[in-house]
C-alpha positions in Angstrom: 6.5 71.5 92.2 6.8 69.6 88.9 5.6 66.2 87.7 7.7 63.2 88.8 10.2 62.0 86.3 9.1 59.0 84.2 11.5 56.1 84.6 13.2 54.6 81.6 11.6 51.1 81.4 13.6 50.0 78.4 15.7 47.5 80.4 12.6 46.0 81.9 10.9 45.7 78.5 14.0 44.1 77.0 14.2 41.6 79.8 10.5 40.7 79.3 11.0 40.4 75.5 13.9 38.1 76.0 11.9 35.9 78.4 9.0 35.6 75.9 11.4 34.8 73.1 13.0 32.1 75.2 9.6 30.6 76.2 8.5 30.5 72.5 11.8 28.8 71.5 11.4 26.2 74.2 7.7 25.2 73.7 7.1 25.8 70.0 8.4 22.4 68.9 5.6 20.8 71.0 2.7 22.9 69.5 0.6 21.1 66.8 -2.2 22.0 64.5 -5.2 19.7 64.5 -7.5 19.4 61.5 -10.7 17.5 62.1 -12.4 15.6 59.2 -16.1 14.9 59.1 -17.4 11.8 57.3 -20.7 10.1 57.0 -21.1 7.0 59.1 -20.4 3.7 57.3 -18.2 5.5 54.7 -14.5 5.0 54.2 -12.4 8.1 54.4 -12.2 10.0 51.1 -9.8 12.7 50.0 -12.7 15.1 49.5 -14.0 14.8 53.1 -14.3 18.4 54.3 -12.5 19.8 57.2 -15.0 20.0 60.1 -12.8 22.2 62.3 -9.3 22.9 63.4 -7.4 23.9 66.5 -4.1 23.5 68.3 -2.7 21.2 70.9 0.5 20.3 72.7 2.6 17.1 72.5 3.1 16.1 76.1 4.9 12.7 75.9 7.8 11.4 73.8 5.5 8.9 72.1 3.3 11.7 70.7 0.3 12.0 73.1 -1.4 15.3 72.2 -3.6 17.4 74.6 -6.2 19.7 73.1 -9.6 21.2 74.0 -12.7 19.1 73.6 -14.3 21.5 71.1 -11.4 20.8 68.7 -12.2 17.1 68.5 -16.0 17.3 68.7 
């Protein structure tokens, strides 16, 4: 008695890859990068204000509403 034959999964892997590629093509235009700036209270924004943090979000409405995690904006 020998070992069972290993099935060729290349068609399944190709289908999965195509599904992932399609999903990325559909949603990537809605993905945004968010850079938070930290400034001292009472100060106007200056060009040298340092980046306090960054993250990503998603545009969810045609007028530009973005959803992100709370740690990105805090």
